[in-house]
N, C-alpha and C positions, 0 to 999 in steps of 0.2 A: 451734831451741832453744825450749823453753817459757819463757814469761815467769814470773819468780819474784817472788812476793809475800810480804812479811813482814807478818803480821796481828797487831797488838798490841791486844788487847781482853780485859778481865777478866771479861766475862759469858760463862761457859762455853757456855751454850746458843746465844747469838748467834755466838760465835766458831766453834763447831762447824758451825753452819748455814752461815755465810759461807765457811768453809774447804771444806766439801763442795761448795757451789755453784761456787766458784772452781775447784776441782779438776776439776769436771765440765765446765768451760768451757776447759780446757786449761792452767790455771795450775799451777805448782808452788808450794805453800803452806807456809810456815814459821809457827808460831804462838808467841805469847808472852802470858802472862796478866798481866804487869805490866810496868812501864816499865824496870826494871833488866834484866830478861831480854831485852826488846826491844832495848835498847842493845847488849847483848852479842852478840845475833844479827846486828844491823846491822854490827857491826865485823868480822864474818866475811866481808863482801862477797859473800855468797851470795844476794842479792836484788836485784831491779831497781826495785822500788817498795815503799813502806811505806804501809799503812792503819793509822792511829793513832787510837785512842779518846782523847778529852780527859780523861775521868774514869777515872783508874786508881788502884789502892789504895795504891801506894807513892810514885810520883813523878807529879805532875801532868803530863798529856799535853803541855801547853805547854812544860814544862821539858824533857821528853823531846825535843820538837821543837827546842828551843834547842841541846840537846847534840848532836842529830843534825846540825844545821846547822853546828855547830863542827867536825864530823868528816867530813862527807860531803855530796855534792850529790845524793843519792838523792831522786827525786820523792816527795812525801808528800801523801797525801789524809787529811784529818781526818774523823773521825766525831764530830759535834757534836749536842748536844740540840736538838731542833726549836725554832726561835724564839729561840735564844740567840745573838743577833747579836754580843754583846760578845766571846764566845769566838772567833767566826769572824774578827772584825776583828783581834783580837790574834794569832790564828793566822796570818793573812796577813802581819801585820807581822813576825812571828818568822821566817816563811819557808815556810808551807804553799803547795802548788801548787794545791790544790782542796779542797773539802769536800763532805760529803753528810750530811744530817740523819738522826738516828735517831728512830724505827725506820726503817731503810733498806731500800729495795727491792734485793735482790741483783743483779737484772738491771740496774738503773741503776748500781750500783757497778761492775759488769763494763764497762759502756759507758764510764764515766769513766776507768777504768784503761786500757782499750784505746786510748782517744783520747790519753791522756797518754803512754803508751808508744810509740804510733805516732810522735808528734812527736819524742820522744827518739831512738828507733831510726832514724828518717829522717835526722836530723842526724848521727848517728854514722856513717852510710854515706857521708856527703859526702867525696869524695876530697880529699886535702890540696891546698889552693889558696893562692894569695897572699892575704894579709889585705887586706880592703877598708877604705877610709876614708870615713866620713860625718861631715863637720865635724871635731870633735875626738875622735870615737869611732873606734876601730879594732875591726873585727869579724873574729875568727878562727873561721870557721864549723866547721872540722874539730875544733876544740877546744871548741866551744860557749862561747867566751869573748869578752867585750866589755871593752875598755880605754878608760878615760876619761883623755885626756892622758897615756897610757902606763901608767896604774895600773889593774889588773884590778878589775872590779866583781863583787861577790859577788851573783850573780843566781840565783834559783831557775829550774828548767826552764821554768815557765810565764812568769815575768817575761822570760826570754830570748825566748821565742816571741812575746810581745806586742811587745816592742821590735823584733824582726826584721820584723814586719808593718808597724809604723809607719815603720821606716827604709826599707823597700822602697817605701813610698808617701810618702816625705818631701816636704813641701811641699803635699801634697794631704790632703783630709779622708777619714779612714777611718771609715765608719759603725760604730756600736757593734755592730750585728747582724753585720756582716761581720767585725769584729775578733774578736768572740766566737767565731765559727764557724771562722775561719782559725787563731786562736792557741790556743783551748781545745777545739776540735773539737765544740762543741755550740751550739745556739741560745740566744739571750739570752731568758731568762724574766722575766716581770714581777717586780719587787721583788728581783731577784738582783743583788747588789752586788759579786759576785766580780770582775768586770772593773774596776770602779771602785777596788777595794782594790789590784789589781795595778798600776794606773796610779799610785795614790798612792804605792806602794812604789818604783816606778821613779823617780818625781819626787824622792823623798827620796834615793835612792841616786845620782842624777844631779846632786844639789844644785840641783834645779829647783823650789824652794819657790814661786817666783813665776810658774811655768808659762811660762817663756820658751821652753823646748824643746818640751814636750808641751802643746799648746794645747787646751783644751776648746772645741769648737764647739757651742754650746748647741743642743739639739734634733737634732743630727746625730751627732757622734762626737768624734774626736780627730785632731789633726794634729801631726806632728813638724816643727819648724822647724830647719833646718840652721844657719842664721846666728844664732849666739848670742854 
């Protein structure tokens, strides 16, 4: 089955360019030129991943993201203005899985989408198994769900992957380069704070403001401590 992409972008020239390139790489592409149309198409459940521009003519892309997160767990990749770190930080806080700056390289976008979909598709193929327990967390891999003391956590696809890597190495330090590669499917680049933002979101959702669970090991990476 082809991977299905919903492309929400108001720049007609860029949207057409990206849609043609994605189609040529084996994706089925649905297009929306504004946020409201994008939300309507997302509700049809006929896409596997969303590429979302932040600057839209009717609804701000971040508001579109908020509404998407209230309705669906679809992976979302943001298109952001180059150098606009504030939008990226807010985007991750709202629930984005990844971002790519504009003007974007279509080849890089395809690589990001493929890495994201590989992680989601792999987990969806996991046969139903008994839930496993790590401290007060319950992991239901076949449902891509994590419960904290019995209460489900609202995690994005990427947050889920980052947490799974940390839990698989609980008690040990996972280097940032390795965590980036294993969880996000790409190498850690200089000045890329994507991983840091996902860790920050996980801490917030785990109630880990004081970093009792996910410890930062300066100069190395992160470690999940089971005894909390």
